[in-house]
N, C-alpha and C positions, 0 to 999 in steps of 0.2 A: 884201580884210580889213586889217584893222588889227592891228599885233600884240598888243596887249590883246586883242584878244578870242579870236584864236585860241591866246593863253596860256590864258585861261581858261576855252575848252573843252578843250582838253587837260587841266589840272585837272578841270575837271566829269567829263572823263571816267572820269580815274584814278582819283576819288572814287569816281562809280558803279562800276569793277570793283572796287576794295577793298570796298564794302561787301557786294557779293555774297559769299552761303555760299560758304566755299571744302569743307566737308565735305555734300556733299548727303544727302538721305535715303536713297538707294542705299547711299550710301557708308557708313551707319550702321547699315543694315543687313547687309552681307557683314563690318562690326569684329565685330557682336556675334553671328552665325553663328561666325565663327568665335573666337571667344573660350569659345565655349560647345562646341566641339569640342578645345579645349585642355583645357578645364576635363575634359572626357567622359575625352579621353584619358590625361589624368594622374591620375585619378579610377578609371578602369580598370588602369592599370596599376599602384596601390597595392593595390589588391584581389589582381590575380595576383600577385604579388611578397610579398604579406602574410608568408604562411611563411618566406619565404627570409629577411626582415630579423629577425624577431622570434623569441623560443622558442616554440614551440608545444607542448604536454604530445600525444603520443602514443600509442595504443593502437595493438599488436600485434596480427592476428588469430590470437587464439593457442583459443580455443574449439573444440570439433570437431564439426562439425553432421553426424553420420551419413546417408549416404545410403539409402537404403530403397528395394526396387522390390519395393513388392509384389504388383502385374500376376501375375506368370508364376512366378517360383519363390521366393515371400518375402524374398530377399535381403535382407539390412543388412549393410552397409559399419560394420565396428568401427575405430579411430584404433587404430596399434600404437604412435606414439609421439607427443607431445607439447609444446611448448616451455613453457618456464616460466623466472623471474627468474634461473636460474643457468645457461639455456641460454647457449653462448658465441657472441658477435658479433667479429667479423674487421672494420675500419672499413677500407676503402681509400682513401688519400686521394693527393693527385699527388705531395706527400714521403715519406709514411711505413705505415708498416702498422698500426694502432692495436687491441689485443684485449683482452680482457676480457668480462664476463658483460653480458645485457639491462638489468639493477638499475643498471649501471656507466655504461650509455649512456642509458637515462632519469632514474628515481626520483634516482639519485646522480652524475647528469653534471658539476655543478660538483666533482667529486671528484677530485683528478688520481692518489691513492695508489692507484685502483682500476681504474685503466687501466696496460694497457705498451705501448713505441711501438718498432717496429723501422723503421729510417730508409732510406729507398733506395741502393741503391749504384749512383752513376750513372744516376740515373733510374730503375732498373729493379726492380721491388719484392723483396727477400730473401725469398719463399717457403719454404722450404725451412730458414733459420732463426727464423721465426715459425711454421713448424710445432713444431720440437724446442723450441722458447719455450714454446708452448702445449701441445704434453703434459707438458713439465716442470710448470707451471704445474696443469692437471689433476691430476698425483700428489700434488702439496698440498694440491692443497684437497680431494683424495682422503683423503689421511692426517690433513690439521688439524683440518678441519671434515667430515669425513665425505658430501660433497657427491657424490653417483656422477654419474659423465660419462653423457650422456644419447646422445653420439654424434650429435652435431647442430650444424652447425658457421650460422651467419647469416652469411654475407656481405653487409657493406651498403658498395658502391662512391660514391665521390663523384661526382655528377654530371658533375664536369671529367676526370674519368677514363675514356679510352677504350673503348669494348665490347670492345674484339680484347682488350687488357690484364687486363679483367676477366673477360674466358673462360678467359684462358688463367690466373692464378691459380686461377678455378675447378676448373679442368684440374688441378693442379696439386698440390692442396687433396684432389682426390679421388683421383688416386694416389696419395696418401701411405695412405690405408686407417686413417688415424685417425678418420675421421667416418663414417657409413652414410646422412648425409643431408647436403646441402648446399640452404642455404635463401638464395635471392635475395633480399636485403629493401632496402627505402628509406626515405627519411625522417626517419631520427632524426640524421643530421651537420647 
């Protein structure tokens, strides 16, 4: 075969190969399914993390629903205490203990003058210092504003704080006998 015919055949084969579609219908289906999965994954994460990325008003379940047993003894339980906007909150973060009342963590969250902070010493929460400052603050509120202490403390640990540290802090607060009830809360930080 003469050389020009061979070259023409090679050029024709190359043109034919280059004119064939690179992306097949199967590839387009796979690409479409992958894009759909990525969109669904990102959307699911945004929905799941929405409360952590933005400010959301919360409701603390403070309304008491008395339990009643009308069947045998006619027993009806009445609550002895309930939470209010003056209940004390102790927030436990990885770097500090912050305390104030419920309203300072909800409706007046942006005000920095209604919360008090005790930094951790060498990574260890200073619970004794926090309790003494809380007691001083309670007495000051009682004297100045006439707010009677309720004997309830809401402990709000940050999700980054290990459960072992939260339980030790709760135990130290319970041992101080300043509070009759310690309520473990979440969602305000």
